[in-house]
C-alpha positions as CSV (number, residue, x, y, z in Angstrom):
1,M,0.1,-0.1,0.2
2,P,1.8,3.2,-0.8
3,A,1.8,6.3,1.2
4,T,-1.3,7.9,2.5
5,P,-2.5,11.1,0.7
6,T,-2.4,12.8,4.2
7,A,1.2,11.7,3.9
8,V,2.2,12.7,1.0
9,E,0.8,16.3,1.4
10,L,2.7,16.7,4.8
11,T,5.9,15.3,2.8
12,I,5.3,18.2,0.2
13,A,4.6,21.1,2.5
14,A,7.6,19.7,4.7
15,A,9.9,19.8,1.8
16,I,8.5,23.7,0.5
17,A,9.7,24.7,4.0
18,A,12.9,22.9,3.9
19,A,13.4,25.1,0.1
20,D,12.9,27.9,1.5
21,K,15.1,28.1,4.0
22,K,18.0,27.0,1.2
23,A,17.9,23.2,2.1
24,E,20.7,21.0,0.2
25,E,19.7,18.0,-1.9
26,I,15.4,17.2,-0.9
27,I,14.8,13.8,-1.5
28,A,11.4,12.7,-0.7
29,L,10.9,8.4,-0.1
30,D,7.5,6.4,0.0
31,V,9.1,3.7,2.9
32,S,5.4,2.5,3.2
33,E,6.5,-0.8,1.8
34,R,9.4,-1.5,3.8
35,F,9.1,0.2,7.0
36,V,6.0,-0.3,9.0
37,L,6.4,3.2,11.7
38,T,6.0,5.6,9.2
39,D,4.7,6.0,5.4
40,A,7.0,8.5,4.1
41,F,10.4,10.1,4.9
42,L,11.7,13.5,3.6
43,V,16.0,13.6,3.7
44,T,17.2,16.9,3.3
45,S,21.1,18.9,4.4
46,G,22.0,22.4,5.1
47,S,25.8,23.5,5.1
48,S,26.4,24.3,8.8
49,E,24.5,23.8,12.4
50,R,22.4,27.1,12.3
51,Q,21.3,26.1,8.6
52,V,20.5,23.1,9.8
53,S,18.0,24.7,13.0
54,G,16.5,27.3,10.2
55,I,15.6,24.2,7.9
56,V,13.9,22.5,11.3
57,D,12.7,25.4,12.5
58,G,10.8,26.5,8.7
59,I,8.8,23.1,8.7
60,E,7.9,23.1,12.2
61,E,6.3,26.6,11.7
62,A,4.8,24.6,8.2
63,L,3.1,21.9,9.5
64,H,2.2,23.4,12.7
65,A,0.6,25.5,10.6
66,R,-1.6,22.6,9.2
67,G,-2.5,21.8,12.8
68,V,0.4,18.9,12.6
69,K,2.7,18.8,15.9
70,A,5.9,16.6,15.7
71,V,5.7,13.5,18.1
72,R,9.3,13.1,18.8
73,K,12.3,15.3,17.7
74,E,16.2,14.1,18.3
75,G,19.2,15.8,18.0
76,V,17.6,19.7,17.9
77,A,20.7,20.4,20.6
78,Q,23.5,19.4,18.0
79,G,22.2,21.0,14.8
80,R,24.0,17.8,13.0
81,W,20.9,15.5,12.4
82,V,18.1,16.0,13.2
83,L,15.0,14.0,13.6
84,L,11.3,15.1,13.1
85,D,8.4,12.3,13.7
86,Y,5.6,13.5,12.5
87,G,3.7,9.9,12.1
88,D,3.1,9.9,9.1
89,I,5.7,11.0,7.9
90,I,9.7,11.1,9.5
91,V,11.8,14.1,8.3
92,H,15.3,13.7,8.5
93,V,18.0,17.6,8.7
94,Q,21.0,16.6,8.8
95,H,24.4,18.8,8.1
96,S,26.4,17.9,4.7
97,E,29.1,16.1,6.2
98,D,26.9,13.8,7.9
99,R,24.3,13.3,5.3
100,E,27.3,12.0,2.9
101,F,28.9,9.7,5.7
102,Y,25.7,7.6,7.0
103,A,23.8,8.5,3.2
104,L,20.4,7.1,3.8
105,E,19.1,7.7,0.3
106,R,21.3,5.0,-0.6
107,L,19.9,2.5,2.1
108,W,16.2,3.3,1.2
109,R,16.8,3.4,-2.7
110,D,14.1,0.8,-3.3
111,C,12.2,2.8,-2.2
112,P,9.2,5.0,-4.3
113,V,10.5,8.4,-4.9
114,I,7.5,10.9,-3.9
115,E,7.6,13.5,-6.9
116,L,8.1,17.1,-5.2
117,P,6.6,20.3,-6.7
118,A,8.6,22.2,-9.6
119,E,9.1,24.8,-7.0
120,V,11.1,22.6,-4.8
121,R,12.6,21.2,-7.9
122,E,13.5,23.7,-9.7
123,S,15.1,25.0,-7.1
124,G,18.5,23.6,-8.0
125,R,17.9,21.7,-4.4
126,A,16.2,18.5,-5.1
127,D,17.6,15.6,-5.8
128,Q,15.3,13.1,-7.6
129,G,18.4,10.6,-9.6
130,L,18.7,8.2,-6.8
């Protein structure tokens, strides 16, 4: 069963918010067939701890405006790898160095990509070529 429409909608909203904060390499994956805890992953990165924190703030604001609050947050204080768990989606905002090292998108490369809107893709910050 593919990701629910709600999960896809939240993923896209989070991706747009991340792009607005100049996030890099925004990738959305439908993990619903392989991971029972959530439907989608959004993986993105920033070039500094400060930017990672700004991206996280932007995503939280955008999803809060939709009436959604994170069930769990991890890594906020360090600003290197922040995990935001919204139940339907999990957002990973990583420092670029950590992103390269852990390569989450390679671990989940067999999962379908969730198509992101043109405003995210055309920003030059999205990477759809897994």
